[in-house]
All heavy atoms as an XYZ file, in Angstrom:
909
protein
N      64.791     39.541    -21.896
C      64.641     40.149    -20.602
C      63.544     41.216    -20.678
O      63.545     42.064    -21.546
C      65.970     40.796    -20.189
C      65.946     41.381    -18.784
S      67.502     42.111    -18.222
C      68.508     40.675    -17.995
N      62.575     41.115    -19.781
C      61.493     42.128    -19.823
C      61.917     43.381    -19.071
O      63.025     43.458    -18.533
C      60.167     41.544    -19.309
C      60.086     41.437    -17.794
O      60.998     41.846    -17.090
O      59.064     40.937    -17.311
N      61.053     44.376    -19.081
C      61.399     45.668    -18.522
C      61.715     45.609    -17.014
O      62.671     46.241    -16.549
C      60.273     46.649    -18.794
C      60.172     47.030    -20.248
C      58.980     47.961    -20.479
N      58.905     48.319    -21.857
C      57.969     47.872    -22.717
N      57.075     47.021    -22.301
N      57.981     48.258    -23.955
N      60.911     44.883    -16.263
C      61.165     44.819    -14.835
C      62.435     44.047    -14.533
O      63.199     44.413    -13.635
C      59.959     44.194    -14.122
C      59.910     44.304    -12.583
C      60.077     45.776    -12.131
C      58.643     43.728    -12.026
N      62.700     43.000    -15.300
C      63.973     42.287    -15.165
C      65.150     43.233    -15.408
O      66.171     43.193    -14.712
C      64.070     41.098    -16.115
C      63.188     39.922    -15.696
O      63.183     39.609    -14.473
O      62.551     39.321    -16.568
N      65.009     44.086    -16.406
C      66.064     45.053    -16.729
C      66.292     46.027    -15.574
O      67.430     46.321    -15.217
C      65.700     45.853    -17.982
O      65.643     45.022    -19.108
N      65.198     46.470    -14.974
C      65.309     47.411    -13.848
C      66.036     46.706    -12.674
O      66.904     47.283    -12.032
C      63.919     47.941    -13.434
C      63.389     48.889    -14.496
C      63.982     48.601    -12.061
C      61.947     49.294    -14.326
N      65.640     45.479    -12.395
C      66.283     44.739    -11.325
C      67.773     44.532    -11.596
O      68.581     44.691    -10.692
C      65.594     43.369    -11.124
C      64.467     43.369    -10.141
C      63.389     44.210    -10.304
C      64.507     42.575     -9.021
C      62.351     44.237     -9.383
C      63.475     42.572     -8.110
C      62.407     43.414     -8.264
N      68.107     44.238    -12.816
C      69.513     44.028    -13.193
C      70.298     45.321    -13.007
O      71.408     45.296    -12.464
C      69.592     43.537    -14.647
O      70.916     43.397    -15.036
N      69.748     46.441    -13.429
C      70.431     47.733    -13.263
C      70.600     48.044    -11.804
O      71.649     48.573    -11.373
C      69.653     48.847    -13.986
C      69.785     48.805    -15.478
S      69.065     50.249    -16.292
C      67.325     49.852    -16.208
N      69.573     47.771    -10.968
C      69.667     48.053     -9.549
C      70.748     47.211     -8.885
O      71.501     47.695     -8.051
C      68.326     47.871     -8.866
C      68.312     48.262     -7.392
C      68.669     49.711     -7.165
O      68.289     50.593     -7.930
N      69.397     49.997     -6.094
N      70.809     45.935     -9.263
C      71.885     45.067     -8.707
C      73.251     45.631     -9.048
O      74.122     45.670     -8.193
C      71.739     43.645     -9.256
C      70.603     42.852     -8.661
C      70.503     41.476     -9.307
C      69.250     40.775     -8.906
N      69.051     39.498     -9.614
N      73.415     46.067    -10.279
C      74.670     46.659    -10.697
C      75.019     47.921     -9.923
O      76.194     48.134     -9.519
N      74.031     48.752     -9.707
C      74.244     49.970     -8.925
C      74.621     49.651     -7.498
O      75.580     50.233     -6.944
C      72.987     50.867     -8.944
C      73.020     52.134     -8.146
C      74.120     53.070     -8.659
C      71.664     52.835     -8.174
N      73.945     48.689     -6.891
C      74.256     48.307     -5.518
C      75.672     47.780     -5.382
O      76.329     48.001     -4.377
C      73.231     47.270     -5.023
N      76.114     47.077     -6.405
C      77.518     46.524     -6.380
C      78.557     47.651     -6.457
O      79.668     47.456     -5.997
C      77.698     45.556     -7.547
C      76.927     44.259     -7.356
C      76.871     43.413     -8.618
O      77.472     43.788     -9.674
O      76.241     42.326     -8.549
N      78.161     48.810     -6.967
C      79.108     49.945     -7.069
C      79.201     50.756     -5.783
O      80.129     51.516     -5.612
C      78.652     50.876     -8.202
C      78.678     50.280     -9.581
S      77.926     51.372    -10.802
C      78.971     52.831    -10.681
N      78.203     50.622     -4.927
C      78.090     51.481     -3.739
C      79.014     51.039     -2.615
O      79.259     49.848     -2.432
C      76.662     51.506     -3.237
C      75.695     52.156     -4.156
S      74.039     52.133     -3.393
C      73.168     53.090     -4.564
N      79.458     52.013     -1.847
C      80.157     51.748     -0.604
C      79.079     51.461      0.445
O      78.325     52.346      0.824
C      81.003     52.955     -0.187
C      81.695     52.739      1.110
O      81.425     51.780      1.853
N      82.607     53.630      1.446
N      79.020     50.229      0.907
C      77.964     49.815      1.804
C      78.456     49.663      3.256
O      77.837     48.961      4.044
C      77.374     48.476      1.331
C      76.748     48.541     -0.091
C      76.238     47.172     -0.507
C      75.643     49.576     -0.172
N      79.543     50.350      3.608
C      80.088     50.261      4.953
C      79.032     50.639      6.018
O      79.007     50.065      7.086
C      81.307     51.173      5.134
C      82.508     50.669      4.323
O      82.486     49.491      3.881
O      83.436     51.471      4.120
N      78.197     51.638      5.703
C      77.204     52.102      6.687
C      75.833     51.467      6.493
O      74.897     51.745      7.238
C      77.079     53.620      6.601
C      78.364     54.328      7.028
C      78.298     55.844      6.919
N      77.074     56.356      7.462
C      76.408     57.411      6.949
N      76.876     58.041      5.915
N      75.290     57.813      7.492
N      75.715     50.604      5.495
C      74.429     49.906      5.217
C      74.252     48.813      6.258
O      75.204     48.095      6.587
C      74.528     49.300      3.808
C      73.211     48.905      3.191
C      72.121     49.783      3.143
C      73.058     47.656      2.583
C      70.922     49.412      2.547
C      71.888     47.283      1.969
C      70.824     48.167      1.939
O      69.642     47.800      1.337
N      73.061     48.704      6.835
C      72.874     47.676      7.861
C      73.229     46.283      7.341
O      73.086     45.968      6.170
C      71.373     47.760      8.161
C      70.998     49.174      7.805
C      71.856     49.491      6.610
N      73.717     45.468      8.263
C      74.188     44.124      7.901
C      73.076     43.082      7.866
O      73.175     42.074      7.161
C      75.250     43.653      8.894
C      76.422     44.596      9.019
C      77.149     44.807      7.726
C      78.331     45.751      7.886
N      78.581     46.574      6.745
N      71.984     43.326      8.574
C      70.876     42.350      8.634
C      69.733     42.787      7.729
O      69.564     43.978      7.455
C      70.390     42.163     10.073
C      69.806     43.431     10.651
O      70.536     44.457     10.692
O      68.629     43.415     11.050
N      68.944     41.820      7.270
C      67.858     42.099      6.330
C      66.839     43.058      6.919
O      66.386     43.994      6.243
C      67.176     40.801      5.899
N      66.494     42.877      8.193
C      65.490     43.777      8.810
C      66.015     45.218      8.848
O      65.268     46.137      8.517
C      65.176     43.331     10.210
C      64.153     44.218     10.893
C      63.840     43.803     12.337
O      64.440     42.823     12.841
O      62.993     44.482     12.941
N      67.271     45.387      9.184
C      67.857     46.730      9.230
C      67.915     47.353      7.855
O      67.666     48.571      7.706
N      68.239     46.559      6.840
C      68.300     47.081      5.460
C      66.915     47.492      5.006
O      66.743     48.573      4.412
C      68.908     46.043      4.544
C      70.409     45.822      4.801
C      71.072     44.996      3.752
N      70.509     43.660      3.630
C      70.962     42.570      4.234
N      71.972     42.668      5.070
N      70.379     41.399      4.032
N      65.909     46.659      5.241
C      64.551     46.996      4.852
C      64.072     48.260      5.566
O      63.449     49.148      4.982
C      63.582     45.814      5.036
C      62.146     46.240      4.850
C      63.941     44.677      4.070
N      64.422     48.370      6.866
C      64.041     49.571      7.630
C      64.706     50.801      7.059
O      64.041     51.859      6.888
C      64.437     49.377      9.099
O      64.107     50.536      9.847
N      65.990     50.709      6.729
C      66.685     51.850      6.136
C      66.096     52.237      4.796
O      65.945     53.442      4.473
C      68.188     51.526      5.959
N      65.732     51.254      4.015
C      65.118     51.517      2.707
C      63.751     52.168      2.842
O      63.376     53.038      2.083
C      65.051     50.255      1.881
C      66.435     49.751      1.415
C      66.363     48.303      0.968
C      66.987     50.632      0.310
N      62.985     51.726      3.874
C      61.702     52.384      4.147
C      61.874     53.853      4.462
O      61.128     54.702      3.960
C      60.986     51.686      5.307
S      60.310     50.067      4.921
N      62.895     54.148      5.263
C      63.182     55.554      5.594
C      63.506     56.335      4.331
O      63.033     57.460      4.117
C      64.331     55.642      6.592
O      63.953     54.948      7.795
C      64.688     57.085      6.942
N      64.329     55.761      3.464
C      64.680     56.417      2.195
C      63.430     56.632      1.330
O      63.252     57.704      0.736
C      65.732     55.597      1.445
N      62.572     55.627      1.249
C      61.326     55.740      0.465
C      60.455     56.862      0.994
O      59.907     57.671      0.240
C      60.572     54.408      0.447
C      61.372     53.363     -0.376
C      59.157     54.571     -0.099
C      60.927     51.919     -0.172
N      60.331     56.933      2.339
C      59.505     57.995      2.938
C      60.051     59.358      2.591
O      59.330     60.275      2.190
C      59.442     57.811      4.467
C      58.577     56.568      4.802
C      58.893     59.055      5.152
C      58.711     56.099      6.242
N      61.343     59.542      2.709
C      61.956     60.848      2.426
C      61.842     61.203      0.944
O      61.592     62.366      0.616
C      63.392     60.891      2.932
C      63.460     61.031      4.415
N      63.488     62.281      5.029
C      63.462     60.140      5.394
C      63.499     62.110      6.334
N      63.465     60.816      6.590
N      62.025     60.207      0.091
C      61.851     60.488     -1.357
C      60.389     60.822     -1.659
O      60.118     61.665     -2.537
C      62.353     59.325     -2.196
C      63.834     59.108     -2.136
C      64.673     60.260     -2.645
O      64.170     61.111     -3.415
O      65.866     60.320     -2.291
N      59.457     60.190     -0.968
C      58.026     60.504     -1.162
C      57.729     61.958     -0.765
O      56.970     62.636     -1.432
C      57.141     59.531     -0.415
N      58.363     62.394      0.303
C      58.198     63.793      0.727
C      58.785     64.715     -0.341
O      58.204     65.761     -0.651
C      58.845     64.036      2.096
C      58.924     65.520      2.431
C      58.076     63.299      3.189
N      59.926     64.358     -0.916
C      60.526     65.157     -1.982
C      59.575     65.207     -3.179
O      59.409     66.266     -3.808
C      61.890     64.633     -2.375
C      62.939     64.894     -1.325
C      64.334     64.423     -1.737
O      64.585     64.263     -2.940
O      65.148     64.209     -0.815
N      58.924     64.088     -3.485
C      57.939     64.084     -4.576
C      56.765     64.983     -4.224
O      56.305     65.786     -5.047
C      57.470     62.658     -4.840
C      56.357     62.464     -5.869
C      56.728     63.052     -7.226
C      55.977     60.981     -5.961
N      56.300     64.878     -3.006
C      55.157     65.731     -2.576
C      55.504     67.200     -2.693
O      54.686     68.019     -3.070
C      54.747     65.384     -1.148
C      53.540     66.202     -0.683
C      53.264     66.013      0.777
O      54.182     65.908      1.580
N      51.988     65.997      1.113
N      56.764     67.568     -2.414
C      57.186     68.955     -2.468
C      57.145     69.512     -3.882
O      57.203     70.725     -4.049
C      58.585     69.127     -1.881
C      58.591     69.009     -0.378
C      59.980     69.208      0.166
N      59.949     69.127      1.613
C      61.013     68.887      2.362
N      62.210     68.698      1.801
N      60.898     68.815      3.679
N      57.073     68.657     -4.880
C      56.958     69.142     -6.264
C      55.502     69.538     -6.579
O      55.259     70.143     -7.636
C      57.396     68.067     -7.300
O      56.464     66.991     -7.296
C      58.807     67.586     -7.019
N      54.593     69.231     -5.673
C      53.175     69.580     -5.870
C      52.794     70.805     -5.073
O      53.538     71.278     -4.230
C      52.252     68.412     -5.454
O      52.295     68.281     -4.029
C      52.692     67.107     -6.107
N      51.628     71.307     -5.324
C      51.110     72.492     -4.623
C      50.180     72.072     -3.498
O      49.038     72.492     -3.430
C      50.368     73.383     -5.638
C      51.344     74.082     -6.564
O      52.149     74.876     -6.125
N      51.275     73.768     -7.841
N      50.690     71.248     -2.599
C      49.865     70.717     -1.521
C      49.592     71.759     -0.426
O      48.669     71.603      0.363
C      50.475     69.470     -0.919
C      51.766     69.710     -0.141
C      53.039     69.787     -0.621
C      51.851     69.942      1.258
N      53.896     70.028      0.375
C      53.209     70.127      1.558
C      50.912     69.976      2.300
C      53.652     70.398      2.851
C      51.381     70.245      3.589
C      52.723     70.427      3.853
N      50.389     72.802     -0.381
C      50.190     73.866      0.646
C      49.068     74.801      0.181
O      49.304     75.691     -0.631
C      51.481     74.635      0.874
C      52.584     73.779      1.461
C      53.849     74.615      1.647
C      54.951     73.757      2.231
N      56.206     74.543      2.385
N      47.865     74.605      0.688
C      46.732     75.398      0.246
C      46.847     76.866      0.620
O      46.212     77.695      0.023
C      45.422     74.787      0.800
C      45.336     74.822      2.275
C      44.838     75.863      3.057
C      45.777     73.830      3.197
N      44.915     75.548      4.372
C      45.497     74.309      4.496
C      46.378     72.596      3.039
C      45.818     73.565      5.642
C      46.664     71.862      4.175
C      46.399     72.362      5.454
N      47.712     77.195      1.592
C      47.872     78.558      2.045
C      48.933     79.318      1.264
O      49.158     80.513      1.500
C      48.221     78.583      3.541
C      49.545     77.903      3.838
C      50.783     78.513      3.842
C      49.763     76.539      4.127
N      51.748     77.584      4.118
C      51.143     76.368      4.316
C      48.942     75.417      4.274
C      51.725     75.129      4.641
C      49.513     74.206      4.583
C      50.879     74.075      4.782
N      49.605     78.649      0.345
C      50.713     79.238     -0.379
C      50.329     79.435     -1.835
O      49.582     78.656     -2.424
C      51.913     78.309     -0.289
C      53.184     78.885     -0.812
C      54.325     77.888     -0.534
C      55.607     78.396     -1.140
N      56.713     77.450     -1.012
N      50.835     80.517     -2.453
C      50.568     80.772     -3.867
C      51.117     79.590     -4.687
O      52.291     79.243     -4.584
C      51.245     82.075     -4.284
C      50.964     82.481     -5.689
C      51.615     83.799     -6.045
C      51.365     84.114     -7.504
N      52.060     85.362     -7.878
N      50.279     78.999     -5.550
C      50.724     77.843     -6.342
C      51.795     78.228     -7.361
O      51.808     79.357     -7.870
C      49.465     77.359     -7.023
C      48.416     78.361     -6.827
C      48.875     79.330     -5.783
N      52.663     77.291     -7.657
C      53.645     77.463     -8.683
C      53.429     76.429     -9.782
O      52.631     75.490     -9.621
C      55.092     77.241     -8.095
O      55.153     75.913     -7.551
C      55.407     78.262     -7.036
N      54.116     76.574    -10.887
C      53.987     75.628    -12.003
C      54.494     74.253    -11.563
O      55.556     74.130    -10.986
C      54.802     76.147    -13.197
C      54.738     75.288    -14.418
C      53.384     75.330    -15.091
O      52.678     76.345    -15.077
N      52.970     74.202    -15.660
N      53.684     73.242    -11.815
C      54.063     71.888    -11.508
C      55.126     71.422    -12.483
O      54.932     71.476    -13.711
C      52.834     70.965    -11.557
C      53.112     69.521    -11.288
C      53.689     69.101    -10.097
C      52.808     68.548    -12.231
C      53.940     67.766     -9.838
C      53.062     67.204    -11.995
C      53.636     66.805    -10.801
N      56.280     70.970    -11.951
C      57.374     70.519    -12.779
C      57.287     68.987    -12.915
O      57.763     68.259    -12.045
C      58.707     70.973    -12.158
C      59.907     70.641    -13.014
O      59.830     69.743    -13.891
O      60.944     71.297    -12.818
N      56.723     68.527    -13.990
C      56.516     67.090    -14.226
C      57.837     66.365    -14.249
O      57.973     65.267    -13.697
C      55.705     66.841    -15.520
C      55.588     65.376    -15.819
C      54.314     67.479    -15.407
N      58.869     66.939    -14.867
C      60.167     66.277    -14.980
C      60.772     66.093    -13.583
O      61.345     65.025    -13.305
C      61.102     67.049    -15.864
C      60.700     66.990    -17.326
O      60.036     66.007    -17.731
O      61.030     67.937    -18.085
N      60.681     67.085    -12.743
C      61.185     66.957    -11.381
C      60.409     65.887    -10.610
O      60.993     65.083     -9.874
C      61.113     68.306    -10.637
C      61.698     68.270     -9.264
C      61.574     69.581     -8.528
O      61.008     70.557     -9.097
O      62.027     69.649     -7.367
N      59.100     65.859    -10.792
C      58.254     64.837    -10.132
C      58.650     63.460    -10.602
O      58.737     62.507     -9.787
C      56.784     65.144    -10.393
N      58.877     63.298    -11.893
C      59.308     61.990    -12.424
C      60.621     61.557    -11.777
O      60.779     60.373    -11.439
C      59.442     62.055    -13.931
C      58.139     62.120    -14.680
C      58.411     62.231    -16.168
C      57.156     62.387    -16.984
N      57.421     62.516    -18.414
N      61.567     62.492    -11.674
C      62.867     62.165    -11.069
C      62.693     61.691     -9.665
O      63.331     60.674     -9.225
C      63.780     63.370    -11.138
C      65.169     63.097    -10.612
C      66.093     64.272    -10.732
O      65.893     65.155    -11.592
O      67.069     64.289     -9.950
N      61.869     62.331     -8.887
C      61.639     61.951     -7.483
C      60.962     60.583     -7.426
O      61.268     59.753     -6.577
C      60.848     62.999     -6.735
C      61.516     64.345     -6.621
C      62.894     64.328     -5.978
O      63.238     63.334     -5.264
O      63.658     65.289     -6.152
N      60.008     60.342     -8.333
C      59.336     59.073     -8.359
C      60.290     57.940     -8.685
O      60.258     56.864     -8.071
C      58.170     59.086     -9.383
C      57.357     57.822     -9.491
C      56.708     57.477     -8.153
C      56.325     57.964    -10.572
N      61.229     58.186     -9.600
C      62.202     57.165     -9.933
C      63.158     56.917     -8.761
O      63.592     55.785     -8.544
C      62.963     57.545    -11.234
C      62.001     57.564    -12.420
C      64.139     56.586    -11.479
C      61.218     56.252    -12.637
N      63.468     57.957     -7.988
C      64.236     57.737     -6.746
C      63.520     56.749     -5.853
O      64.150     55.850     -5.267
C      64.472     59.048     -6.030
C      65.509     59.922     -6.675
O      66.308     59.427     -7.510
O      65.555     61.139     -6.348
N      62.227     56.902     -5.733
C      61.427     55.952     -4.937
C      61.562     54.547     -5.507
O      61.764     53.583     -4.772
C      59.951     56.416     -4.846
C      59.827     57.722     -4.086
C      59.071     55.324     -4.187
C      58.469     58.395     -4.200
N      61.422     54.433     -6.826
C      61.570     53.143     -7.480
C      62.886     52.453     -7.161
O      62.948     51.264     -6.942
C      61.420     53.303     -8.995
C      60.021     53.059     -9.476
C      59.018     53.969     -9.508
C      59.472     51.833     -9.972
N      57.865     53.375    -10.000
C      58.135     52.081    -10.303
C      60.011     50.592    -10.179
C      57.314     51.090    -10.805
C      59.193     49.586    -10.679
C      57.868     49.862    -11.009
N      63.976     53.235     -7.165
C      65.280     52.663     -6.835
C      65.231     51.964     -5.489
O      65.702     50.842     -5.338
C      66.381     53.747     -6.806
C      66.986     54.038     -8.133
N      66.520     55.064     -8.934
C      67.987     53.461     -8.805
C      67.245     55.108    -10.037
N      68.137     54.119     -9.986
N      64.664     52.646     -4.512
C      64.630     52.080     -3.145
C      63.628     50.934     -3.028
O      63.864     49.961     -2.302
C      64.365     53.168     -2.118
C      65.509     54.140     -2.006
C      65.357     55.474     -2.355
C      66.765     53.712     -1.577
C      66.397     56.372     -2.256
C      67.818     54.590     -1.498
C      67.656     55.934     -1.816
N      62.508     51.000     -3.747
C      61.543     49.931     -3.752
C      62.142     48.663     -4.377
O      61.996     47.570     -3.871
C      60.241     50.337     -4.467
C      59.333     49.143     -4.735
C      59.489     51.396     -3.652
N      62.869     48.859     -5.495
C      63.486     47.697     -6.139
C      64.561     47.113     -5.219
O      64.647     45.882     -5.084
C      64.057     48.071     -7.516
C      64.883     46.951     -8.107
C      62.904     48.449     -8.465
N      65.351     47.985     -4.572
C      66.363     47.455     -3.668
C      65.727     46.710     -2.519
O      66.230     45.644     -2.106
C      67.258     48.599     -3.144
C      68.447     48.105     -2.352
C      69.403     47.233     -3.185
O      69.688     47.545     -4.342
N      69.858     46.135     -2.619
N      64.623     47.230     -1.983
C      63.924     46.498     -0.910
C      63.413     45.139     -1.415
O      63.465     44.143     -0.702
C      62.767     47.345     -0.351
N      62.953     45.135     -2.654
C      62.508     43.867     -3.249
C      63.673     42.876     -3.307
O      63.504     41.668     -3.015
C      61.955     44.103     -4.656
O      60.850     44.978     -4.629
N      64.835     43.385     -3.714
C      66.024     42.502     -3.766
C      66.384     42.001     -2.382
O      66.738     40.831     -2.215
C      67.181     43.258     -4.417
C      67.055     43.562     -5.902
C      68.115     44.553     -6.340
C      67.103     42.301     -6.703
N      66.300     42.895     -1.383
C      66.624     42.495     -0.016
C      65.704     41.400      0.487
O      66.087     40.554      1.300
C      66.561     43.690      0.921
C      67.568     44.805      0.626
C      69.026     44.388      0.823
O      69.300     43.320      1.408
O      69.887     45.138      0.360
N      64.464     41.425      0.017
C      63.462     40.428      0.439
C      63.442     39.212     -0.503
O      62.543     38.382     -0.424
C      62.079     41.071      0.509
C      61.910     42.099      1.593
C      60.580     42.832      1.440
C      62.033     41.496      2.976
N      64.425     39.178     -1.408
C      64.538     38.048     -2.371
C      63.308     37.912     -3.253
O      62.943     36.791     -3.619
C      64.884     36.750     -1.647
C      66.231     36.799     -1.002
O      67.213     37.252     -1.604
N      66.291     36.409      0.247
N      62.692     39.031     -3.588
C      61.549     39.007     -4.513
C      62.061     39.152     -5.937
O      62.856     40.059     -6.219
C      60.573     40.145     -4.211
C      59.708     40.035     -2.966
C      59.037     41.349     -2.664
C      58.686     38.940     -3.161
N      61.642     38.300     -6.803
C      61.947     38.410     -8.225
C      60.809     39.185     -8.895
O      59.736     39.362     -8.337
C      62.047     37.017     -8.852
O      60.742     36.416     -8.848
C      63.053     36.133     -8.137
N      61.052     39.650    -10.131
C      59.948     40.272    -10.855
C      58.718     39.361    -10.953
O      57.595     39.835    -10.817
C      60.557     40.561    -12.221
C      61.994     40.836    -11.903
C      62.317     39.814    -10.839
N      58.912     38.036    -11.127
C      57.786     37.128    -11.163
C      57.064     37.083     -9.825
O      55.833     37.056     -9.771
C      58.241     35.714    -11.526
C      58.630     35.608    -12.994
O      58.178     36.421    -13.833
O      59.433     34.695    -13.323
N      57.837     37.103     -8.713
C      57.227     37.114     -7.388
C      56.381     38.385     -7.200
O      55.271     38.331     -6.657
C      58.299     37.088     -6.286
C      59.115     35.825     -6.260
O      58.605     34.772     -6.676
O      60.284     35.901     -5.800
N      56.934     39.490     -7.659
C      56.218     40.768     -7.514
C      54.909     40.730     -8.280
O      53.851     41.156     -7.759
C      57.084     41.933     -7.995
C      58.235     42.123     -6.973
C      56.289     43.231     -8.156
C      59.315     43.086     -7.417
N      54.921     40.194     -9.474
C      53.692     40.095    -10.270
C      52.650     39.271     -9.524
O      51.483     39.627     -9.427
C      53.979     39.517    -11.661
C      52.744     39.361    -12.549
C      52.036     40.680    -12.757
C      53.158     38.712    -13.867
N      53.090     38.119     -8.972
C      52.144     37.255     -8.261
C      51.606     37.917     -6.988
O      50.417     37.841     -6.717
C      52.809     35.888     -7.935
C      53.017     35.030     -9.165
C      51.774     34.865    -10.009
O      50.720     34.510     -9.471
O      51.851     35.112    -11.229
N      52.485     38.549     -6.244
C      52.023     39.230     -5.028
C      51.110     40.403     -5.370
O      50.151     40.669     -4.673
C      53.241     39.715     -4.196
C      54.085     38.583     -3.582
C      53.292     37.728     -2.625
O      52.458     38.260     -1.852
O      53.534     36.510     -2.617
N      51.424     41.101     -6.455
C      50.609     42.213     -6.899
C      49.206     41.727     -7.290
O      48.210     42.347     -6.897
C      51.256     42.953     -8.073
C      50.508     44.204     -8.445
C      50.850     45.419     -7.884
C      49.457     44.169     -9.367
C      50.146     46.573     -8.212
C      48.759     45.296     -9.692
C      49.109     46.526     -9.108
O      48.404     47.639     -9.434
N      49.167     40.644     -8.003
C      47.858     40.087     -8.387
C      47.029     39.720     -7.170
O      45.834     40.032     -7.119
C      48.053     38.830     -9.254
C      48.502     39.106    -10.647
C      48.713     37.777    -11.382
C      49.216     37.934    -12.779
N      49.451     36.639    -13.426
N      47.637     39.097     -6.168
C      46.935     38.750     -4.939
C      46.374     39.981     -4.232
O      45.200     40.035     -3.874
C      47.844     37.981     -3.974
C      48.152     36.564     -4.383
C      49.021     35.956     -3.271
C      50.045     35.003     -3.825
N      50.930     34.480     -2.765
N      47.259     40.958     -4.055
C      46.834     42.147     -3.320
C      45.810     42.975     -4.135
O      44.884     43.555     -3.582
C      48.062     43.019     -2.973
C      47.744     44.189     -2.105
C      47.179     43.781     -0.769
C      46.920     44.987      0.113
N      46.546     44.643      1.479
N      45.988     43.003     -5.454
C      45.065     43.699     -6.310
C      43.659     43.100     -6.156
O      42.645     43.838     -6.101
C      45.534     43.656     -7.748
C      44.691     44.514     -8.652
O      43.688     44.062     -9.189
N      45.115     45.765     -8.824
N      43.555     41.774     -6.109
C      42.269     41.125     -5.944
C      41.657     41.452     -4.570
O      40.465     41.690     -4.473
C      42.398     39.609     -6.112
C      41.058     38.907     -6.132
C      40.136     39.426     -7.230
O      40.519     39.452     -8.407
N      38.933     39.853     -6.872
N      42.482     41.463     -3.541
C      42.001     41.839     -2.204
C      41.428     43.252     -2.258
O      40.340     43.529     -1.719
C      43.131     41.735     -1.169
C      43.473     40.260     -0.917
C      42.755     42.445      0.149
C      44.756     40.056     -0.134
N      42.172     44.176     -2.883
C      41.694     45.572     -2.958
C      40.409     45.702     -3.784
O      39.523     46.449     -3.433
C      42.801     46.456     -3.531
C      43.946     46.636     -2.559
O      43.810     46.431     -1.348
N      45.105     47.003     -3.095
N      40.296     44.904     -4.835
C      39.063     44.950     -5.643
C      37.894     44.402     -4.829
O      36.796     44.966     -4.862
C      39.259     44.095     -6.906
C      40.166     44.750     -7.911
C      40.476     43.814     -9.082
N      41.319     44.469    -10.047
C      40.870     45.195    -11.071
N      39.571     45.349    -11.244
N      41.704     45.760    -11.902
N      38.118     43.333     -4.076
C      37.067     42.776     -3.242
C      36.641     43.780     -2.189
O      35.455     43.951     -1.899
C      37.528     41.478     -2.586
C      37.723     40.333     -3.597
O      37.198     40.424     -4.724
O      38.394     39.365     -3.218
N      37.607     44.467     -1.638
C      37.290     45.491     -0.610
C      36.418     46.594     -1.213
O      35.469     47.048     -0.578
C      38.581     46.099     -0.052
C      39.327     45.181      0.881
C      40.651     45.801      1.294
N      41.299     45.013      2.330
C      42.541     45.192      2.715
N      43.293     46.139      2.189
N      43.050     44.429      3.652
N      36.755     47.049     -2.419
C      35.996     48.094     -3.055
C      34.558     47.622     -3.362
O      33.594     48.386     -3.194
C      36.665     48.585     -4.332
C      37.939     49.332     -4.078
C      37.743     50.545     -3.173
O      36.868     51.354     -3.413
N      38.556     50.611     -2.117
N      34.398     46.388     -3.783
C      33.105     45.842     -4.059
C      32.232     45.732     -2.815
O      31.018     45.793     -2.864
C      33.212     44.444     -4.710
C      33.723     44.469     -6.100
C      33.878     43.060     -6.636
C      34.523     43.033     -8.014
N      34.831     41.676     -8.453
N      32.895     45.543     -1.659
C      32.202     45.342     -0.413
C      32.138     46.577      0.457
O      31.898     46.487      1.678
C      32.861     44.181      0.385
C      32.716     42.869     -0.363
O      31.670     42.549     -0.864
N      33.810     42.112     -0.452
N      32.368     47.757     -0.136
C      32.217     48.992      0.592
C      33.302     49.323      1.580
O      33.068     49.895      2.631
N      34.527     48.920      1.302
C      35.672     49.135      2.188
C      35.930     50.593      2.426
O      35.834     51.421      1.561
C      36.908     48.474      1.578
C      38.164     48.569      2.412
C      38.300     47.816      3.535
C      39.213     49.396      2.022
C      39.496     47.863      4.297
C      40.367     49.450      2.757
C      40.504     48.695      3.896
O      41.672     48.751      4.626
């Protein structure tokens, strides 16, 4: 089992432990809820940085930032599961999108 397979397996196990009474019943609702969670976790990650130029900077806490980033990963992996994406599917989709982004950069995007 590779690393991404391991992450997917752990996420499936975690989801099986959760009380999902309030989790949306349809795929679109679940993906929407996960997007909301990802956005809020991204804000929590941003709060670990000194993005407020008007405020006295503080020491950047790398460990706290990593924790927030992993929270995002949990929700991204769950969204992948909701969309029936396997680790192999993700690799293939990533390769396609990566090539599009490279082409865009070459063409002055």
